[in-house]
C-alpha positions in Angstrom: 60.8 42.7 -38.9 61.5 44.6 -41.9 64.0 46.7 -43.2 61.7 48.9 -45.3 58.4 49.4 -46.3 58.1 47.3 -49.2 59.9 44.4 -47.5 56.9 44.9 -44.5 54.2 44.3 -47.1 55.7 41.4 -47.9 56.0 40.2 -44.4 52.4 41.3 -44.3 51.4 39.1 -47.0 53.7 36.1 -45.9 53.0 36.0 -42.0 50.8 36.3 -39.4 51.5 39.9 -37.7 50.4 40.8 -34.4 51.2 44.5 -34.6 52.8 47.0 -37.4 55.1 49.7 -35.8 56.4 52.1 -38.5 57.7 55.5 -38.8 55.3 57.6 -40.8 58.3 59.4 -42.6 60.8 56.6 -44.5 63.2 56.4 -47.6 62.3 54.1 -50.0 59.1 55.9 -51.9 56.5 54.5 -49.2 55.6 56.1 -46.3 54.4 54.8 -43.3 50.8 56.2 -44.0 51.1 54.2 -47.1 52.3 51.0 -45.4 49.5 51.5 -42.7 47.1 51.9 -45.7 48.3 48.7 -47.2 48.6 46.9 -44.1 44.8 47.6 -43.4 43.6 46.2 -46.8 45.7 43.1 -46.0 44.0 42.5 -42.2 41.5 45.2 -41.6 42.1 44.5 -37.8 45.8 44.7 -37.7 46.6 47.4 -34.4 48.8 50.0 -36.7 51.3 52.6 -34.1 53.3 55.2 -36.2 55.8 57.3 -34.9 56.9 60.4 -35.9 59.1 64.0 -34.8 57.2 65.8 -37.8 54.2 68.1 -36.3 53.4 67.7 -39.8 53.5 64.5 -40.5 51.0 63.8 -37.2 48.5 66.6 -38.6 48.2 64.7 -42.1 47.7 61.3 -40.2 45.2 62.5 -38.3 43.4 64.7 -41.1 43.2 61.5 -42.7 41.4 59.5 -40.1 43.7 56.5 -40.6 42.7 55.0 -37.6 45.9 54.4 -36.4 47.3 54.9 -33.2 50.3 57.6 -32.9 53.7 57.9 -30.7 55.0 61.3 -31.1 59.1 61.6 -30.9 61.1 61.6 -28.8 59.8 59.1 -26.6 60.9 57.1 -23.8 61.5 52.8 -24.4 58.9 52.6 -21.5 56.5 54.9 -23.2 56.7 52.7 -26.7 56.3 49.4 -24.4 53.4 50.6 -22.9 51.6 51.8 -26.1 52.6 48.3 -27.5 51.5 46.8 -24.3 48.0 48.7 -24.6 47.3 48.1 -28.4 47.9 44.2 -28.4 46.0 44.1 -25.2 43.0 45.6 -26.9 43.5 43.8 -30.4 40.6 41.4 -31.2 43.4 39.0 -32.3 45.0 38.8 -28.9 41.6 38.2 -27.2 40.9 35.7 -29.7 44.4 33.7 -28.9 43.9 34.2 -25.3 40.5 32.3 -25.6 42.1 29.5 -27.9 44.9 29.0 -25.6 47.5 30.2 -28.3 
C-alpha cells in the first residue's frame, strides 16, 4: 500500500506486487495512467486496475490502449472485490503460484 504514485513506484521497485489498484486522477504530479505505465515497465504482466469518476479520464485511458482494466465510480465494494478476484485469477503469476504451491 502506498500513499501516492511516487511511493507506489518505490514499492513496485522493491517488492513483489500481485495487482496495482489506483485512481486515475491523483494529486502529486503523477496520474494513475502514468503510474500504470511505470508499473508495466517494471513488470509487464502486472494486472492493473484503475478507477475513476471522470468520463474524460476513461476516454483518455481507453484511447491510449493502456491494456489496463477500468472500474468506473461509483462502484460497490462487491463489484471491486469481484473485479480484483477476476484479475488475480487470470494473472499469469496467480497460475504459476498455484502450480508451485506458493
